[in-house]
Structure formats: structure tokens, C-alpha cells
C-alpha positions in Angstrom: 23.8 16.9 10.0 24.5 18.4 6.0 25.7 21.6 5.8 23.4 24.4 6.6 21.7 26.0 3.6 20.0 29.1 2.9 16.2 30.3 3.8 15.8 30.8 -0.1 17.0 27.0 -0.6 14.5 26.1 2.0 11.7 27.3 0.3 12.6 25.4 -3.1 12.9 22.3 -1.1 9.3 22.9 1.1 7.1 24.9 -1.2 6.5 22.8 -4.5 3.5 22.0 -6.3 2.9 19.0 -8.8 3.2 19.5 -12.3 0.6 20.0 -14.3 1.0 17.4 -17.2 -1.5 18.3 -19.9 0.0 21.6 -21.1 3.1 23.7 -21.8 5.9 22.4 -24.2 8.4 19.3 -23.4 11.5 21.1 -22.8 9.7 23.4 -20.1 8.0 20.3 -18.7 11.3 18.1 -18.5 12.9 20.9 -16.5 10.0 21.5 -14.4 9.7 17.8 -13.5 13.3 17.6 -13.0 13.1 20.3 -10.2 10.3 18.6 -8.9 12.3 15.5 -8.3 15.1 17.2 -6.8 13.1 19.1 -4.4 11.4 16.0 -3.4 14.6 14.0 -3.0 16.2 16.6 -0.9 13.3 17.0 1.4 13.4 13.1 1.7 17.0 13.4 2.6 16.7 16.4 4.9 13.8 14.8 6.9 16.2 12.2 7.9 18.5 14.8 9.3 16.1 15.1 12.4 17.6 11.6 13.7 20.1 12.1 16.4 22.6 9.5 14.8 22.7 6.3 12.8 21.6 4.2 15.4 18.2 5.4 15.2 17.7 4.3 11.7 17.6 0.7 13.1 15.1 1.4 15.9 11.3 0.8 15.2 9.1 3.3 16.1 6.0 1.3 15.6 5.8 -2.4 16.5 3.7 -2.8 13.0 6.6 -0.8 10.8 10.2 -1.6 9.6 12.8 0.5 11.0 13.5 3.9 9.3 16.5 2.3 7.3 13.9 0.5 5.5 12.3 3.8 4.3 15.1 5.3 3.6 16.4 2.7 1.1 12.4 2.0 -0.3 11.9 5.1 -1.8 15.1 4.8 -4.1 14.4 1.1 -4.6 10.7 1.9 -5.8 12.2 3.9 -8.9 14.2 1.1 -9.9 11.7 -1.5 -9.6 9.0 0.2 -11.5 11.4 1.2 -13.9 12.3 -2.6 -14.6 8.4 -3.4 -14.6 7.8 -0.9 -17.1 10.6 -1.8 -19.2 12.3 1.7 -19.0 15.4 0.2 -17.6 17.0 -3.4 -18.2 19.7 -3.7 -15.2 19.5 -3.6 -11.6 22.0 -1.1 -9.8 21.9 -3.4 -6.5 19.4 -6.4 -6.6 19.7 -7.1 -2.8 18.8 -3.8 -2.0 15.9 -3.8 -4.7 14.7 -7.0 -2.7 15.1 -6.0 0.6 13.5 -2.7 0.4 10.8 -3.6 -2.0 7.9 -4.0 0.1 7.0 -2.2 3.3 5.3 -3.4 6.4 2.8 -0.7 6.4 -0.5 -2.2 6.5 0.1 -5.1 4.5 -0.3 -7.6 7.7 1.0 -10.4 5.6 4.5 -8.9 4.9 7.2 -9.7 7.2 7.4 -8.5 10.6 10.4 -10.5 11.9 13.5 -8.6 12.2 15.9 -11.6 12.4 15.0 -12.1 8.7 16.8 -8.8 7.7 20.5 -8.2 7.7 20.1 -4.4 7.2 23.0 -2.7 5.4 24.4 0.5 6.9 23.4 3.9 6.6 26.2 4.9 4.3 25.7 2.0 2.3 22.0 3.2 1.5 22.9 6.6 0.9 25.5 5.4 -1.6 22.8 3.5 -3.2 20.6 6.4 -3.2 23.2 8.8 -4.9 23.6 6.2 -7.7 19.5 5.8 -8.1 19.6 9.8 -8.0 21.7 9.9 -11.0 20.0 7.7 -12.8 16.9 9.3 -12.3 18.5 13.0 -13.5 19.8 10.9 -16.6 16.5 9.6 -17.3 14.4 12.7 -16.8 16.7 14.4 -19.1 16.5 11.6 -22.1 13.5 9.8 -21.9 10.9 10.6 -24.5 8.5 13.2 -23.3 5.2 14.6 -25.2 2.6 16.8 -23.6 -0.1 15.6 -22.7 1.7 12.9 -20.3 -0.8 10.3 -19.6 -0.5 7.1 -17.6 0.8 5.0 -20.5 4.0 7.3 -21.0 7.2 7.1 -19.5 7.1 10.1 -17.4 4.4 8.7 -15.7 6.1 6.2 -14.1 8.7 9.0 -13.2 5.8 10.8 -11.6 4.7 7.9 -9.9 8.2 7.4 -8.2 8.2 11.1 -7.5 4.5 11.1 -5.6 5.3 7.7 -3.8 8.5 9.1 -2.4 6.2 12.3 -1.4 3.6 9.8 0.3 6.7 8.5 2.6 8.0 11.4 3.4 4.7 12.0 5.6 4.3 8.7 6.8 8.1 8.7 7.7 7.5 12.0 9.6 4.8 10.2 11.6 7.0 7.4 12.7 9.9 10.0 13.3 7.0 11.3 15.8 6.8 8.0 17.8 10.6 7.8 18.5 11.7 8.4 21.8 12.3 12.4 22.2 15.9 12.0 22.8 16.3 10.0 19.5 15.6 13.2 17.5 17.0 16.4 17.1 16.1 20.1 16.0 15.8 20.4 12.3 16.0 24.1 10.6 13.8 22.9 7.7 10.9 21.8 10.1 9.8 25.2 12.1 6.6 24.3 14.3 3.7 26.8 15.0 4.3 28.6 18.1 0.7 30.2 18.5 -1.4 28.3 21.0 -4.2 29.7 23.3 -8.0 29.0 24.4 -9.9 26.6 22.0 -12.8 28.2 20.9 -16.3 26.8 21.4 -17.2 24.3 18.6 -20.5 24.8 17.1 -22.8 23.5 14.0 -22.9 24.9 10.6 -25.6 24.3 8.3 -24.4 22.5 4.6 -27.0 22.5 1.9 -27.8 19.4 0.2 -26.4 19.2 -3.4 -25.1 16.7 -6.1 -21.3 15.6 -5.8 -19.4 13.9 -8.5 -16.1 12.0 -7.6 -13.4 10.7 -9.9 -11.6 12.2 -12.9 -10.7 11.3 -16.7 -7.5 9.8 -18.1 -6.9 13.2 -19.7 -6.8 15.0 -16.4 -4.2 17.8 -15.6 -2.5 16.3 -12.7 -0.8 12.8 -11.7 -3.1 10.7 -9.9 -3.2 7.1 -8.5 -5.6 4.5 -10.1 -8.2 5.0 -7.6 -8.6 8.7 -8.1 -10.2 7.5 -11.9 -13.4 6.8 -12.7 -16.9 8.5 -11.7 -19.4 8.6 -9.0 -22.1 11.0 -8.8 -24.8 11.2 -6.1 -27.1 13.4 -4.5 -26.1 14.3 -0.9 -28.8 15.3 1.8 -27.7 18.5 4.0 -26.4 18.4 7.4 -24.9 20.6 10.0 -21.0 20.5 10.2 -18.7 21.4 13.1 -17.2 24.8 12.5 -13.9 23.7 13.9 -11.9 20.6 13.8 -12.2 18.8 17.0 -9.7 20.7 19.2 -7.4 18.9 22.0 -9.8 20.7 24.4 -13.0 19.5 23.2 -11.6 16.1 23.2 -10.1 16.2 26.6 -13.9 16.2 28.0 -13.8 12.7 26.8 -10.6 11.7 28.2 -11.9 13.3 31.6 -15.2 11.4 31.4 -13.2 8.2 31.2 -14.0 7.5 27.7 -11.0 5.2 27.3 -12.4 3.0 30.1 -16.2 3.0 29.1 -16.7 0.4 26.8 -20.4 1.4 25.5 -19.0 4.3 23.4 -16.5 2.0 21.3 -17.0 -0.2 18.6 -16.2 -4.0 19.2 -12.9 -3.3 17.1 -12.1 -0.3 18.9 -12.6 -1.8 22.4 -10.3 -4.5 21.0 -7.9 -2.2 19.9 -8.2 0.0 23.7 -7.7 -3.4 25.5 -4.7 -4.4 23.1 -2.8 -0.9 23.5 -3.9 -0.1 27.3 -4.1 3.7 26.3 -6.4 6.1 28.4 -5.7 9.2 26.0 -4.5 10.0 22.5 -0.9 8.9 21.2 0.8 11.9 20.9 -0.4 13.4 24.6 2.3 13.2 27.0 1.2 13.3 30.7 3.9 15.2 32.6 3.0 14.8 36.6 0.1 17.0 36.7 0.5 18.9 33.1 -0.4 17.9 29.8 2.2 18.1 26.8 1.8 17.7 23.1 4.6 15.4 21.2 5.3 17.2 17.9 7.7 15.6 15.3 10.9 16.9 17.0 10.2 18.1 20.5 7.7 18.1 23.3 5.6 21.4 23.9 3.1 22.8 26.5 -0.4 21.3 25.1 -1.7 23.6 22.7 -5.5 23.3 23.6 -6.5 25.1 20.7 -4.8 22.9 18.1 -6.8 19.9 16.4 -6.6 16.4 18.4 -4.7 13.8 16.4 -6.4 10.4 17.1 -7.2 7.3 15.0 -10.3 6.7 13.4 -11.2 4.3 16.3 -11.0 6.9 19.1 -12.6 9.5 16.7 -15.7 7.1 16.3 -16.0 6.6 20.1 -15.8 10.5 21.1 -18.4 10.8 18.2 -20.9 8.3 19.9 -20.1 9.8 23.5 -20.5 13.5 22.1 -24.1 12.3 20.8 -25.2 11.1 24.2 -23.9 14.6 25.9 -25.9 16.6 23.2 -28.5 14.3 22.2 -27.6 14.7 18.7 -26.9 12.2 16.0 -23.3 13.0 15.3 -20.8 11.4 13.4 -17.8 11.9 10.9 -18.8 12.3 7.3 -18.8 10.3 4.5 -16.6 10.9 1.3 -19.2 12.4 -0.7 -20.3 14.5 2.4 -16.9 15.8 2.9 -16.9 17.0 -0.7 -20.3 18.8 -0.4 -18.7 20.8 2.8 -15.6 21.6 0.7 -17.4 22.3 -2.6 -19.5 24.8 -1.2 -16.5 26.7 0.0 -14.7 27.4 -3.5 -11.4 26.5 -2.4 -8.7 26.6 -4.8 -6.9 23.4 -5.7 -3.0 22.7 -5.3 -1.1 23.3 -7.8 -3.6 26.5 -8.7 -3.2 28.6 -5.5 -0.8 31.3 -5.1 -0.1 30.4 -1.3 -2.0 27.7 0.3 -5.2 28.8 1.7 -4.7 26.1 4.8 -1.9 24.6 6.8 -0.8 22.4 4.3 1.9 21.8 1.4 4.6 22.8 4.2 3.8 26.7 3.2 3.1 27.3 6.7 4.4 25.4 9.8 5.8 22.0 10.3 3.3 21.0 12.7 -0.4 21.9 13.7 -1.8 25.0 14.4 -4.8 26.6 16.0 -8.3 25.2 14.7 -9.5 28.9 14.5 -6.6 30.0 12.1 -7.7 29.4 8.6 -11.3 30.2 7.6 -13.1 29.3 4.5 -16.4 31.1 4.8 -17.5 30.0 7.9 -15.7 26.6 7.9 -12.0 26.1 9.6 -9.7 23.8 8.3 -11.6 22.5 5.6 -8.1 21.5 4.1 -5.0 21.4 6.0 -3.8 21.3 9.6 -4.7 17.5 9.9 -6.3 14.8 7.8 -9.7 14.3 8.4 -11.1 10.8 9.1 -14.2 9.9 7.2 -16.7 7.1 8.0 -16.3 5.5 4.6 -14.2 2.5 3.7 -12.2 3.1 0.5 -13.8 1.5 -2.7 -13.6 1.8 -6.4 -14.9 4.5 -8.2 -17.2 3.1 -11.5 -14.7 2.6 -14.4 -11.7 2.1 -12.2 -8.7 0.3 -13.6 -5.5 -0.9 -12.2 -2.4 0.7 -13.1 -0.3 -2.2 -14.7 2.8 -0.8 -13.1 1.5 -0.7 -9.7 -1.1 -2.9 -9.2 -1.1 -3.3 -5.3 -1.4 0.6 -4.9 -5.4 0.6 -4.1 -6.8 -3.0 -4.3 -5.2 -4.4 -1.1 -7.3 -1.4 0.7 -10.9 -2.4 -0.9 -11.6 -4.8 2.1 -13.9 -2.4 4.1 -11.2 -2.0 6.8 -9.6 1.0 5.3 -11.5 4.3 5.9 -10.7 7.4 3.7 -9.1 10.4 5.1 -9.6 13.8 3.4 -8.4 17.2 3.3 -4.2 16.7 4.1 -2.1 17.7 6.7 0.5 20.5 7.2 3.1 18.0 5.5 0.7 17.0 2.7 2.5 17.8 -0.5 2.2 17.0 -4.4 -0.7 14.2 -4.8 -1.2 14.3 -1.3 -2.4 18.0 -1.2 -4.8 17.9 -4.3 -8.6 17.9 -4.1 -9.0 14.2 -6.1 -6.7 12.3 -3.9 -8.0 9.5 -2.4 -6.1 7.8 0.7 -7.3 5.4 3.2 -5.7 3.7 6.3 -6.5 1.0 8.5 -8.8 2.4 11.5 -6.1 1.8 13.9 -3.7 3.6 11.9 -1.9 6.7 13.4 -1.2 9.7 10.8 -1.5 13.4 11.2 -4.9 13.1 11.4 -8.1 14.4 13.3 -11.5 14.7 12.4 -14.8 17.3 12.5 -18.1 15.7 13.0 -21.5 16.5 11.4 -25.1 15.9 12.7 -27.0 13.9 10.0 -30.3 11.9 10.1 -29.0 10.2 6.9 -28.0 6.6 7.8 -24.7 5.9 6.0 -24.8 2.7 4.2 -21.3 1.0 4.9 -20.4 -2.3 3.4 -18.8 -4.4 5.9 -19.5 -8.0 3.8 -17.1 -7.1 0.9 -17.0 -9.2 -2.3 -13.9 -9.3 -4.2 -14.8 -7.7 -7.4 -11.5 -7.4 -9.2 -12.1 -9.6 -12.3 -8.6 -11.4 -12.5 -8.6 -11.9 -8.8 -12.1 -13.1 -8.8 -11.3 -15.6 -11.9 -8.3 -17.1 -9.7 -10.9 -17.5 -6.7 -13.2 -19.3 -8.7 -10.3 -21.1 -10.5 -8.7 -22.1 -7.0 -11.9 -22.7 -4.6 -14.9 -22.7 -7.0 -16.5 -25.4 -9.2 -14.8 -27.7 -11.6 -15.6 -27.4 -15.1 -15.8 -29.8 -18.1 -14.6 -32.7 -15.8 -11.2 -31.2 -15.1 -9.9 -31.7 -11.7 -9.2 -28.9 -9.3 -5.5 -28.0 -10.6 -3.8 -27.6 -7.0 -5.7 -31.1 -5.9 -4.2 -32.6 -9.6 -0.6 -31.3 -9.0 -0.6 -32.9 -5.2 -1.8 -35.9 -6.3 0.8 -36.3 -8.8 4.0 -35.2 -6.6 2.5 -37.0 -3.5 4.3 -40.2 -3.8 7.7 -38.0 -4.3 7.0 -36.0 -1.3 7.4 -39.7 0.8 11.1 -39.4 0.3 11.9 -35.8 1.6 11.8 -34.0 4.6 8.6 -32.0 5.5 10.1 -29.0 7.2 9.2 -26.0 4.7 7.6 -25.6 1.6 8.0 -22.5 -0.9 4.7 -22.0 -3.2 5.8 -19.6 -5.9 3.1 -18.0 -7.6 0.6 -18.8 -5.2 -2.2 -16.6 -6.7 -5.3 -16.8 -3.8 -3.3 -19.5 -2.1 -5.1 -23.0 -2.4 -1.8 -24.9 -3.3 -0.1 -23.4 -0.1 -3.0 -24.5 2.3 -2.8 -27.7 0.6 0.6 -28.2 0.9 0.3 -27.3 4.8 -1.0 -31.0 5.0 2.4 -32.4 4.4 4.8 -29.6 5.8 5.4 -28.1 8.9 5.8 -24.5 7.5 4.6 -23.3 4.0 5.2 -19.9 2.4 3.0 -18.6 -0.3 4.5 -16.0 -2.4 3.3 -14.1 -5.3 4.5 -10.9 -7.5 0.6 -9.3 -6.8 -0.4 -8.3 -3.8 -3.7 -8.6 -5.0 -3.6 -12.3 -5.2 -1.7 -12.3 -1.8 -4.5 -10.5 0.5 -6.9 -13.1 -0.7 -4.7 -15.8 0.7 -4.2 -13.6 4.2 -8.0 -12.8 4.3 -8.3 -16.8 4.3 -6.1 -17.6 6.6 -7.0 -14.8 9.4 -11.0 -15.3 8.7 -11.3 -18.6 7.3 -13.6 -17.4 4.5 -13.9 -15.5 1.2 -16.5 -13.5 -0.4 -16.1 -13.0 -4.4 -18.3 -12.1 -7.1 -18.3 -14.3 -10.2 -19.1 -12.7 -13.6 -21.8 -14.5 -15.6 -22.1 -12.0 -18.5 -21.7 -8.3 -19.1 -22.6 -6.7 -15.6 -24.4 -9.8 -14.2 -22.7 -11.2 -11.7 -23.2 -13.8 -8.8 -22.0 -13.5 -5.3 -19.8 -16.4 -4.2 -18.6 -17.3 -0.4 -15.9 -20.0 0.2 -14.8 -21.2 3.5 -11.5 -23.1 4.3 -13.2 -25.8 6.4 -15.3 -26.5 2.9 -12.2 -28.1 2.1 -10.6 -29.2 5.0 -7.9 -26.6 4.9 -8.7 -24.8 8.3 -7.1 -27.2 10.5 -3.5 -26.6 9.0 -3.7 -22.8 8.1 -1.6 -21.7 11.0 1.4 -23.2 8.9 1.2 -20.9 6.2 2.5 -17.1 5.6 2.0 -15.0 2.7 4.3 -12.5 1.4 4.8 -10.5 -2.0 7.7 -11.1 -3.8 9.8 -11.2 -6.8 10.6 -14.6 -7.9 13.3 -13.2 -9.9 14.7 -11.5 -7.1 13.8 -13.2 -4.0 14.9 -11.9 -0.4 17.5 -13.5 1.3 15.6 -15.3 3.7 13.4 -17.3 1.4 15.7 -20.4 1.6 16.3 -24.0 3.0 13.3 -25.3 1.5 12.3 -28.9 1.2 10.0 -28.4 -1.7 9.6 -25.3 -3.9 6.4 -25.6 -6.0 6.5 -22.9 -9.0 3.2 -23.0 -10.6 2.5 -21.9 -14.0 5.4 -19.3 -13.3 8.4 -19.4 -15.7 6.8 -18.3 -18.9 5.5 -15.1 -16.9 8.9 -13.9 -15.6 10.7 -11.2 -17.1 13.9 -13.2 -16.4 13.4 -16.7 -16.0 16.9 -17.6 -16.8 18.2 -16.1 -13.8 15.6 -17.7 -11.9 16.6 -21.2 -12.9 20.1 -20.2 -12.0 19.3 -19.2 -8.7 16.5 -21.2 -7.4 19.0 -24.5 -6.2 20.2 -22.1 -3.6 16.8 -21.8 -2.1 16.5 -25.9 -1.8 17.9 -28.4 0.4 20.2 -30.8 -0.9 17.8 -34.0 -1.7 14.8 -31.2 -1.7 12.4 -31.0 -4.7 11.6 -28.2 -7.4 8.3 -29.0 -9.2 7.9 -26.5 -12.3 4.3 -26.3 -13.9 4.1 -24.4 -17.0 1.9 -23.9 -20.0 5.1 -22.8 -22.0 3.0 -19.7 -23.6 5.9 -17.5 -24.0 5.1 -13.9 -25.0 7.3 -11.0 -25.7 4.8 -8.5 -23.4 6.1 -10.7 -20.2 9.6 -11.9 -21.3 12.4 -10.7 -23.8 12.9 -13.5 -26.5 16.8 -13.8 -25.4 15.5 -14.8 -22.0 13.0 -17.4 -23.3 14.0 -21.0 -21.9 12.6 -22.5 -25.0 10.0 -22.5 -28.0 12.4 -21.2 -30.5 14.8 -22.9 -33.1 18.5 -23.3 -31.7 21.1 -23.7 -34.8 18.3 -24.2 -37.1 16.4 -26.9 -35.0 13.4 -26.9 -32.8 14.3 -26.1 -28.8 11.7 -26.7 -26.8 11.3 -25.4 -23.2 11.5 -28.6 -21.7 15.0 -29.1 -23.6 15.9 -25.8 -22.0 14.9 -26.9 -18.7 17.2 -29.8 -18.9 20.3 -27.9 -19.7 19.8 -25.0 -17.3 19.0 -27.3 -14.2 21.3 -30.4 -14.9 24.2 -28.7 -12.9 22.1 -28.8 -9.8 19.4 -31.0 -10.3 18.1 -34.5 -11.5 14.7 -35.1 -13.6 13.3 -37.7 -11.5 10.2 -38.5 -13.3 8.6 -38.5 -16.7 7.1 -34.9 -17.4 3.3 -35.0 -17.0 0.3 -32.9 -18.5 -1.9 -31.3 -16.2 -5.0 -29.5 -17.2 -6.9 -26.8 -15.9 -9.8 -24.5 -16.7 -10.2 -20.8 -16.0 -13.7 -19.7 -16.2 -14.0 -16.0 -17.3 -17.9 -15.8 -17.8 -20.7 -18.3 -17.6 -19.8 -19.0 -21.2 -16.1 -18.2 -22.0 -13.6 -20.5 -20.4 -9.7 -21.0 -21.0 -9.0 -24.5 -21.4 -5.0 -24.9 -20.9 -2.4 -27.8 -20.6 0.4 -27.3 -18.3 3.3 -29.7 -18.4 4.7 -30.7 -14.7 8.4 -31.5 -14.3 9.9 -33.0 -11.0 13.7 -32.1 -10.1 15.5 -33.3 -7.2 18.1 -31.3 -5.7 21.7 -32.8 -6.2 
């Protein structure tokens, strides 16, 4: 453990507030952001002092998550990868780390879960790397241009993105630490739990008047925000009655005692499948010790505090509400997002960072645990914010006017799938953006967080869309491009490419293929007809989730723009194309083609579709790609060679410029760069394709295909 620090230093680490970005002078704001960064970094470091020894970093607390060694590396790597993407730095610190620590499992079911694929570095190596990143960040904060206001196009927005991302992982890592065996953690003086426990109050319903609720904020808002917070949605919300308290451990115990976990009728189909899979009979953080109940906090087990809020996932909360409705003959459920805000707005609660002292158990200003449900009152309602997150009935979706941030295109859109429900209000360890009113976080319904719930009584039926249609314009265009109609007599691109390389496939092994730049996965599924295993890889998780959805469900819904705000809803099935039979062979991953993880190797075919002219470092890609291909295997490149400086610095172009005063084409460059390790085995072929934007606007492009055999 690190050297002890005094109580004032503790407060400087724990009690911080997200910076106000639209006021103040640049010098003061630079100093404020530096302090915020340093406090965030120190809190992240100190959290891991809670582990008994370094071996614990390699334990998996949750079978659907990486071990903690990943997360201590990931928060540092995130800064480098986003700064590279934004063009604020041009050189990596450690390309290997910035690959293996790039994308977490979290809720991305397509991400890798096989630890055999990872050669994790030592804890000391990761800590040394973190020191390098920290030093770089301090230098950047001191020297990057800063003007007020800071908006999402500014360099400091990327800095804030890294800091707020790190604060998210401080909270989610605390949940993982809470799931470790108790003998694998130790006391940490920075995290002192509440010692107040007693008899739980009887819950009751309090009326909330009807009103209008407006969600979303403008680009000139004062605080940093994730892309899903921007936009607008206004709705009239009917009144309801809300439980005065969060559901306590005691109130939930009645459901457990009534064999709630053994009674299917209380559960949704998804919930019952989860119960059977887990084999659980009570909440995950409850511990049965002979006849006594205890609660697992982050770092210790304590006698069950019955008046603390129960912490469960959405599926458990929903089952309780169904059971409670039957017991009371009332229509009880959790609130929707707008209903949560109707309740919160009626209570006049100050927002972080504008309060002097946190009005609830939030922002690490009170405890490092939950506390009694009747401790923090807001005009007759308790814990409207803080203590634990509150599940809602609503899956997250985009607000009107939503735009993806170009430097983090997969923060929100993977959750717009009707499977991720919003949580509201924050928990005791929610800090920074997590603790502001406008925050919009959502998790899979089986996910564990420091989260509980309150119920409401309402006659209003929530309309919950579960037949989700993909509406991201770019992704929808590629859904149509890969699975939709053909236009102007131009053959489907994936089929055209496979037809051109089919004769060459006869001469190679059919063990494994890599589809680089796979987009929504059509070519990956087509390759599965030929290969035993196919890996589809794309830089954008917005694309990867479509291929994953198709593999898992066999179907895809998307909206195809006709004109303006008119669109047509489309549905495709893998079975429509005969691709369902071999889909089990395909796996999808997010990845950077210029910095691939080590285990992407030993392929008999690498197919890189319209990729090289969109890479930030295509020279590095061409230098390294031979190491991923078996001797005798094939590299297939297609590209229209549409080089643009917005994607690739001119000095990294493969061709498309004059060399020694003479025209130097991309084909010339490919021959020069690949000749050491590859033979060009066929004449280049033109492959046309059409991308539909609207009913009257199309992109007609001609790519060139080259086929290379690994020497």
C-alpha cells in the first residue's frame, strides 16, 4: 500500500466537482482542469490499494468482465487512443498496451472473453506505463490551446473526455472489487463505510403532480457531457405516486421469503432465464451466514443493515414490482426516464457542481457505501439522488438532434438496442459527470452496479419499444449496402469480391480468415461458407454491434431514409441469404487495423475492404500485415484510393502523389511496400459498388482489388 496521506489530502482526492466549461479565464480554468485530472488519477490509483496483493489483479471478479489488470491499464490507454484519434499527439507510448487495453468487455458481448488470448503484463509494467501517460497528460494540460468556452470541438474536450471516462471506471471497478472474494481485499482508509444501521421504515406512496419534462442540453451547456445528453425531448407527464423511500433490504426480504426467486410468474422471460442461469435465491451482495444475513460492501462484510437500500439488477427489481403489485392490488412499476425527472424537478435539488455540500449520499462526500434510506430527505421524498442508482423501466435511446461525437463513436450507440435500461440519480461513488442531473447512463438489465430502485403507482402504460430499428444514418446506409437492394445493376459488393477471389481460395488452407473493415459483417458471413473460422474486425463498434446482432438473433431491423424525415423500415434475415447455416463460425471484434492485438494472427486469408485509404497509418499496416498471415496465405485489398488529409497525413499516403517529379499511384506504392513479403498473383480488378444515401442520392464508386500471396 502507498504511504499514508492526511485527511486534507483525502478530501482533495474524494471531494471534487466537474469543471464549469463556459465561464472563467483560461489560466484559472487550465489550473482547475489540471487539479481535476490529478485528483481523478489519484483516486483511480488509490482504489486499487484495496487489493490484497498483485495476484488479485489477475482474478476475474465477474465471468463477463476482464480481470482488474485490464482496467488499471485501460483508463490510461484511453487517453492515448483518443488523443491519437483527435490528432493531438502523433506518437504512441506503448503500442502493445494501447492495443490490449483498448476495448473492455463490459457489455460488448462481441468482445473477447478468452483469457488465453491475453499475455497480461505485470502490475509494475502497467504502473510504469501509467506514470508515462500521466506525465504526458500533465504536459498537454499545461500547453494545449485553451479558450473559454470549451466545447466539444476543442482539444480540452478530449482531455475532459478522458477524465470523465476514468471516473466511470472508478465506479465500475469498485463494483468488480466488491465481487472479489473477501479475503482478496483489504481495508483502505480512503473508503470509510457508513456505520448507521437500524430498523427499516415502512414504505408509503407520495403523490407527484403532472407536469412537463424537458430532457437534453445544448452544445453551449456549462458542463462536459457525453453525446447522448445533447439534443432535446419534451413531454407532458401524467401524475403518479412514488415510494417515499428506495426499496430497503427489509422490504425486499419479504419477496425473498415468499420464494420470489423460485416463482416464475413474477419474472419476465428474460429475468427467469437469468435466474435459472445464475441459480440465485437472493441478491448477489447478500451473504447468508448460517441463520444470519450479512451484506457484502466493497471491502468488508457487515451484519445486514436492513434499512439500507437493496442492490439488485433490473430483472430482480421488475420481479419485485410484479410481486408487490399482486400483494397490494396496485399497479406498481419503476418510473420511466421522464417520470424520474418529473419527481426530481418537483424537489428543487441543486446540481453538481453547484452545491456547497452534496444533498445526498453521492460524489463520495459522505460515505463509501450505501446508508439508511431515511437519511437524506428532499421535501418528503428520500434519496431522490444518491445512495444507489435507481433503475428505470426505459431502455435508453437518442434524444432528438443526437449526434455522435467523432472521437468516441461507440459510447452511446451500442446501447441503443432496447436491451440497456437507464439508471438515474447516481450512487455514493458517482462523481464528475456521473453525478450531474443531465447524465444518461444505461446498462444491460442483468448488469450489477451499486443500483437499487423505487417503485411508482401509475395507471399510465409506458410505451417501450422492443423491436428496435437501427437509425444511425451511416450504419443504416451500410446495412442497406451490405444486405439491401442492388442499384443500377451493380452486384452486391461482398458477392462480387468473393466471386473474384473464389478461384484463388482453392489453393490455400481454409482454417481462418480475417475480414478487416468488416462494417456490418456481410463479407464475414460470406467467408464462413469457405473457412472454419472467420474474424470480423472494424474500428467502429457502431458497425460491429450489427454483425453481432445478426449472428445472435439472425435478423436485423433498420430505417432506410427516403427523403428528409421520411424513412422506410426494413428487415433482413441471415436466412434470406443462406448465411445462417455457418454464422456460428463468425466472431466480431472492435479493433484498430494499425495496432492489432497480438492474438489476431495465423490467418489463411486477410480481406481488407476499402480500408487502406481511411487508415491513419497505412504504411504501418502494410509493414506489419504479413506477420498476421500464414505462409502461402492471401492478402486481398480493395480500395478506391480516395486519399484525404482528414483521415491520413500526406506523408503516410501509399500513393496518389508525385514522386521524383513523376506520378506515383497507390498500386505503385502497394507493389513497393509489399514486395518483400508478398507476390501479386493476379492482375488488379475493378469492383464497382453503390451506396444509397436517400431515394435520390447514391454514391457510385469503383474500388480496385489486388490479390497477394504471402511468401
